[in-house]
C-alpha positions in Angstrom: 30.7 -14.6 20.3 28.6 -14.1 17.1 31.2 -11.8 15.6 34.0 -14.2 16.4 32.2 -17.1 14.7 31.4 -14.9 11.7 35.1 -13.9 11.3 36.1 -17.6 11.6 33.6 -18.7 8.9 34.5 -15.9 6.5 38.2 -16.3 7.1 37.9 -20.1 6.6 36.0 -19.5 3.3 38.7 -17.2 2.0 41.5 -19.5 3.1 39.8 -22.5 1.3 39.3 -20.3 -1.7 43.0 -19.3 -1.8 44.1 -23.0 -1.5 41.6 -24.2 -4.1 42.7 -21.7 -6.7 45.4 -23.2 -8.9 45.5 -26.5 -6.8 42.1 -28.0 -7.5 40.4 -25.4 -9.8 41.7 -23.4 -12.7 42.6 -19.9 -11.5 40.9 -18.1 -14.4 37.6 -19.6 -13.3 37.5 -18.5 -9.7 40.7 -16.3 -9.3 41.8 -16.1 -5.7 41.4 -13.6 -2.8 45.0 -12.4 -3.1 44.7 -11.8 -6.8 41.3 -10.0 -6.3 42.9 -7.8 -3.7 45.8 -6.9 -6.0 43.3 -6.2 -8.8 41.3 -4.0 -6.5 44.4 -1.9 -5.5 45.3 -1.6 -9.2 41.9 -0.5 -10.3 41.8 2.0 -7.4 45.1 3.5 -8.2 44.2 3.9 -11.9 41.0 5.6 -10.9 38.8 3.3 -13.1 37.0 1.7 -10.2 36.1 5.1 -8.6 34.8 6.4 -11.9 32.6 3.4 -12.6 31.4 3.2 -9.0 30.4 6.8 -9.1 28.4 6.4 -12.3 26.5 3.4 -10.8 26.0 5.2 -7.6 24.5 8.2 -9.4 21.9 6.0 -11.2 20.9 4.4 -7.9 21.0 7.7 -6.0 18.5 9.2 -8.3 16.3 6.2 -9.2 16.0 4.7 -5.8 14.6 7.6 -3.8 12.3 8.8 -6.6 11.0 5.2 -7.1 10.5 4.6 -3.4 8.7 7.9 -2.7 6.5 7.5 -5.8 5.7 3.9 -4.9 4.8 4.9 -1.3 2.7 7.8 -2.4 0.7 5.8 -5.0 0.2 3.0 -2.5 -1.1 5.5 0.0 -3.5 7.0 -2.6 -4.8 3.6 -3.6 -5.3 2.7 0.1 -7.2 5.9 0.7 -9.4 5.8 -2.4 -11.4 2.7 -3.1 -12.5 4.0 -6.5 -8.9 4.7 -7.6 -7.8 1.2 -6.5 -10.6 -0.5 -8.3 -9.8 1.4 -11.6 -6.1 1.1 -11.6 -5.1 -1.9 -9.5 -5.6 -4.4 -12.4 -3.5 -2.2 -14.6 -0.7 -2.0 -12.0 -0.8 -5.8 -11.5 -0.6 -6.3 -15.3 2.4 -4.0 -15.5 4.0 -5.8 -12.6 3.7 -9.0 -14.5 6.1 -7.8 -17.1 9.7 -8.6 -16.3 11.2 -5.3 -15.4 14.6 -6.3 -16.8 12.8 -6.8 -20.2 12.0 -3.1 -20.1 15.6 -2.1 -19.9 16.1 -2.2 -23.7 13.1 0.1 -24.1 14.5 2.6 -21.6 17.7 2.6 -23.5 15.8 3.3 -26.8 13.8 6.1 -25.1 16.5 7.6 -22.9 19.8 6.6 -24.6 22.8 4.7 -23.2 23.6 7.4 -20.6 22.7 7.5 -17.0 18.9 8.2 -17.4 18.1 4.8 -18.9 19.6 3.1 -15.8 17.7 5.5 -13.6 14.5 4.4 -15.4 15.2 0.7 -14.7 16.0 1.4 -11.1 12.9 3.5 -10.7 10.6 0.7 -12.1 12.1 -2.0 -9.9 11.9 0.1 -6.7 8.5 1.6 -7.5 6.6 -1.7 -7.5 8.1 -3.1 -4.3 7.4 0.1 -2.4 3.9 0.4 -3.9 2.7 -3.1 -3.1 4.1 -3.0 0.5 2.5 0.4 1.2 -0.8 -0.6 -0.4 -0.8 -3.9 1.6 -0.3 -1.9 4.8 -3.0 0.5 3.9 -5.5 -2.4 3.3 -4.6 -3.8 6.7 -5.2 -0.5 8.5 -8.0 -0.6 10.9 -10.7 1.9 9.8 -11.8 2.3 13.4 -8.4 3.5 14.3 -8.7 6.3 11.7 -12.2 7.2 12.8 -11.1 7.4 16.4 -8.3 9.8 15.4 -10.9 12.0 13.6 -13.1 12.1 16.6 -10.1 13.2 18.7 -9.8 16.2 16.3 -7.0 15.1 14.0 -6.9 17.2 10.8 -6.2 15.9 7.4 -2.5 16.6 7.5 -2.1 15.2 11.0 -4.3 12.2 10.2 -2.2 11.4 7.1 1.3 11.9 8.5 0.9 11.3 12.3 -1.7 8.5 12.2 -2.0 6.6 9.0 1.6 6.6 7.7 2.8 6.1 11.2 0.6 3.0 11.5 1.7 1.5 8.2 5.4 2.5 8.6 6.5 -1.2 9.2 5.1 -2.1 5.8 6.7 0.9 4.2 10.1 0.2 5.7 9.9 -3.4 4.6 9.3 -2.3 1.0 12.1 0.3 1.4 14.6 -2.2 2.6 13.6 -5.0 0.2 14.0 -2.7 -2.8 17.6 -1.8 -1.9 19.3 -4.8 -3.6 16.8 -4.5 -6.5 17.9 -1.0 -7.1 21.5 -2.2 -7.6 20.2 -5.0 -9.8 18.4 -2.5 -12.0 21.4 -0.2 -12.4 23.7 -3.2 -13.3 21.2 -4.7 -15.7 21.0 -1.4 -17.6 24.8 -1.2 -17.7 25.1 -4.8 -18.9 22.8 -4.1 -21.9 24.3 -0.8 -23.1 26.8 1.5 -21.3 30.2 2.9 -21.6 30.6 3.5 -17.8 29.5 2.0 -14.6 30.2 -1.1 -12.5 28.0 -3.2 -14.9 30.2 -2.1 -17.8 33.3 -2.7 -15.7 32.2 -6.3 -14.9 31.1 -7.1 -18.5 34.3 -5.8 -20.0 36.4 -7.8 -17.5 34.4 -11.0 -18.2 34.8 -10.5 -21.9 38.6 -10.7 -21.6 38.6 -13.4 -18.9 39.9 -11.1 -16.1 38.1 -13.0 -13.4 39.8 -11.0 -10.6 38.4 -7.8 -11.9 34.9 -9.4 -12.2 35.1 -10.2 -8.5 36.3 -6.7 -7.7 33.2 -5.3 -9.3 30.9 -7.8 -7.5 32.6 -7.0 -4.2 32.0 -3.2 -4.6 28.3 -3.9 -5.4 28.0 -6.0 -2.2 29.6 -3.2 -0.3 27.1 -0.7 -1.7 24.2 -2.9 -0.7 25.6 -3.4 2.8 26.1 0.4 3.3 22.5 1.1 2.0 21.1 -1.6 4.3 22.9 -0.1 7.3 21.5 3.3 6.5 18.0 1.8 6.2 18.4 0.0 9.5 19.2 3.4 11.2 16.1 4.9 9.6 14.0 1.9 10.7 15.2 2.1 14.3 14.4 5.8 14.4 11.0 5.5 12.8 9.9 2.4 14.6 11.3 3.4 18.0 7.7 3.2 19.4 7.5 -0.5 18.4 8.6 -3.2 20.8 11.6 -4.9 19.4 12.4 -8.6 20.0 15.8 -10.2 19.3 14.2 -13.6 18.5 11.1 -15.7 18.9 11.4 -19.0 20.6 9.0 -21.7 19.4 8.4 -24.5 21.9 8.2 -27.9 20.3 
């Protein structure tokens, strides 16, 4: 039933969009689903779309896992060491206050207009989200729970990976999933500023010559990337949190 309603809503939206284009709104402003589909096929056949998508995917594929792992690791260290947290937490917060997109020009100066400047922007965006979620989970961890595991003979390795990280895994996965769209934003922001390849460049170039259909093609591919990454994250979440009781919804009685 839910899927049927979803299909009707999406289908109705596209139908209204097709009708509105050219009849009520200038086509170059919003294009139309039919023109976007033709533009997608054309870009696919010429190979441009695949090339640009691959470049953006590479930036995300490198920056996202490195940023996520580093953020989780640093958040874990801060949670385990009070001294480390007291020294560096104000510095991390100060750096977090700087708009990450404002750092994109610096990364381009440092790393050039190639893929590595985009990797740097993706890394920064993903790092902070994973760091703060992991650190928040570490601060919420019950110390008695850790002491009990020690009394039961848990060694340092088992304590870290089988007890602590297991307990804070909901926080870690929340940061992991939240950072997915931001990794795409980081890559596209870098490509908007300076690039000769990538979906950001593809969209910027199309917008510059008022090819609205191509702009929507680029946006649609980005949406598809986010959806696929979210589905993968959902599979990981279900596997990692299979011990946790799942509820479909919470009913609040008024």
